[in-house]
N, C-alpha and C positions, 0 to 999 in steps of 0.2 A: 504494500500500500504506500501511497505517496506521502500522506500526512499521518503521523501516528495517532491512533485512536484515543489514547489518553489526552493528547493535546486538543483534539476535537471536543472531547467531553469537557475539558476545562474551559474551552472557549464558549461552549454552549451552557455552562453551569449545570451539567447533568451529574447527579450524585449516584446514579444507579447504572446498571449494565444493560439498559434497554436499547433496542434497535441497533445492535452492532453491524448487522448486514446492511441496513439502510445507511448508516453513517459511513461505512466503508465504500458503499456505492457512490454516495454524494462526494466523498473525498476523491475517488477515482475520476468522476465526471469533472470536478473542479480542476484537478491536475491536468486533465486533457484539455479543458477549456483554456487554462492559462498557457499551456504549451502551444496550442493552436493560435491563440491571440498574439503571443510574443514571437512565435516562430523559433523558439528555443526549447530544448528538452526541459521538462520540469525536474527540478532538483530540490530535495528536502533541505539542502544546505543553504539555499537562497531564501533569506528571510522575507524578502518582498513577495516572492512567489508563494511561499507558505502562508503569509498573511492574506494575500488575495484569495487563495484557496479556502482559508478559514472563513472569510467573509462570504464566499460563494456557498460553502457548506451550510453556514448559519442561515443564509437566505433560503436555500432549498429546504432545509429542515423546518423552518418556521412557516414558509409559504409553499405548501405542497400542491397548490393548484395554480393554473395559469392566470386566473383572475380571482378577486375576492368578492364576497357577497356585498360588502360595503362599497366597492369601487368596480365599475364595469371595465376599467382600463387594464391593459395587460401589465403584469408586474415586471420589473426589470429582471434580467437574466432568465427570461422565459425561453421558449423553444427557439424563437428567432435569434435572440442574443446568443444562445448556446451554439447554434449552428452557423452563425455569421462568420466566424473565423475559418470554417471549413468550406465555405461557399467559393466557387470559382467566380472571379470577377469578370464581368462582361463589359468591355469598354467600346466595342465597335471597331477597334483598331485591328487591321489585318495587315501583316507585313507583306511587302512586295515579294513575290516569288521570283527567284532567279532562274531564267531559262537555261537549260544545259547547253 
């Protein structure tokens, strides 16, 4: 796992052992998102990457739906934001082909 489970539990103020699989899943998703966003491999030694992953894990753990009942707007770091770094950018640019 990319971010240690005890660190995630401390960040979320969880005093029990609930949801280890879910927290591990969120940590893996967060690490992949950080890596895709930065274009660099996720490393647990990079404090900035770990902090960003912890923020993403907390958001995903607290907000498990794409929208909330109180607000019809999409929550940040939803499906579009998670997939955005993986999306191929289409600019309309096509390089000239060189004739042989």
